[in-house]
N, C-alpha and C positions, 0 to 999 in steps of 0.2 A: 652198277659199278660199286665196288666195295671201297669204303673209305675208312681210314684208320681213326679209331676213337681212342682217346686217352683217359686219364684219371678224372678229368672234368666232364666227361660225357654223361648225358642224362637221357632218360626215356620217360615221357609222360604219355598217358593214354586215357581215353574216355569212351564210354559207350555212346553211340549216336542215337538220338531220338528219331531222326529221319536218315535213311540209308544214303550214304555219300555226302552228308552235310556235317562237317566237324563242329562240335559244340564250342562255345566260347568260354566255358568254365566247367568245373567238376572233374578236372583231370586228376589222375593218380600218378605219383612218381613211383616208378617201378625199377627194380634192379634187373640187370641183364649182363650176359657174358659176351654175346655176339649178336650183332644186328645186321642182317643181310637182306632186308626188304628193300627193293628198289624198282624203279620203272625203267623199262628199256624198249626201244623200238628198232627192229631190224630193218636193214636195207635189202630189198628184193631185186635181184637182177632182172632187167627188163629184156625180154626175148623178142621184142618187136623187130620185124624184118621189113625191108623195102624202103628204108630211109637213108640209104647210102652206106658208106664204109664205116663210119663212126658208130660205135655202139650207142644205143639209146640210154639216157640217164636212168639210174636206179630209182625205184619208187619206195616210199615208206610202207612198211608192213604194219600189222596191228600192234597197238600199245599193250605191253604186258607188264603187270605190276605184281610181283610175287617174291617170295624169299622165305628165309628161316630166321627165327629169333631163338637164342638159347637163354633160358631164364632159370633162376634157382627155384628149387622146390622147397620153399619154406612155408611155415604156417600162416604168415601174414599176407603173402602175395599169391599163393597158388590158387586161392578161391577166385581171384580176378580172372585168371586164365581158364579155370574150369567153367566159369560162367560164360566166357567168350566161346568155349568149345561146345558146351552142352546146353546153355541157356540158364535161365533163372532157377536157383535151387529152391527146394521146399525146406523151410526152416522151422524147427521145433525147439522148445525149451524157454525158460524164463531167465535164468542166470548162466547156465551152461548151454550154449546153443549147439544144435546138431543140424548141419546143412547136408541135404541129400540131393545129389545131382543125378539126373536120369537122362540117358541117351534117347534119341528119337523125337526130340522136340520139333514141332511144326515150324517154329520161327527161331532162328539163331541170331543173336544180336550182332550188330556191326560195330566196328571200332574206328576211332581216329587215333593215330599214333604219331607223336612228334619225336624224332631223334634229334637231339641237340648236341652239337659239337662247338662249344663256345671258343675254342682255340683257333678254329679255322677263319672266321665264324661261319657256321652252316646250320640251318634248321630245316629239316625236311619233314613234311607232314604227309602221311599216307592215310587216305580216307576211304570209307566203304570197305574196310578190311574185315575179313572173316577168317577164323581159324579152320584150316583144312584138316590138319592132323596134329596129334601130340604124341611124341615118342619119349619114353622113359628108358634109360639104360639100366641093365641089371649088373651090378658089380658089388664086390665085397666091401670096398672102402672108397674113400673120397667123397667129394661133395656131389649131391644128387642134383642134376640139372635136367630140365625138360627141353626138348627141341620142338618148337612150334613151327609148322609150315602154314604160311598165310597167303591169301590172295586178296588183293586190294583193287578198288575201282580206279584209283589214280594217285598221283603224287604232286605236291606243290612245294615250292621253296618259300619260306617265310622270313621276314626281317626281325621278328621278335617271338618270344615264347607265347604259345597259345593261352597259357594260364600262368600268371606270374607267381601264384601261390598254390601249387598242386597239393 
């Protein structure tokens, strides 16, 4: 379900030490243009026969938690998303650092993301999230933004921010 976010919306994210377990600290506050990650569960028509004229009640299908996030491609935050997509970089240098990301890592880190909408108030945490793909548009002008497709283990609703000082 898409929810409207206003100027006060925030996104905080952290890498999980254990898959599916959101950390309690070390979150990063990140910029975003659109947040479409959500959990949903379909109703499946029940085709059971032999119980009379009334149709059998529908049953719950599998829980699906996925969606897209649009984030800016800036020098301060793009490294966070590249690490989520490709894994830990190799870093070289003493004052000017060079980070090299390589595809094909055996283990990709999982994320915990909390979308905060204080005006509603609503705080949704998606845990066990992994980046499925990253898409960059090619255009001559305008702001460059990446579209990240994510798949998560689940979603929870929180009463407070997971990290008060990300």
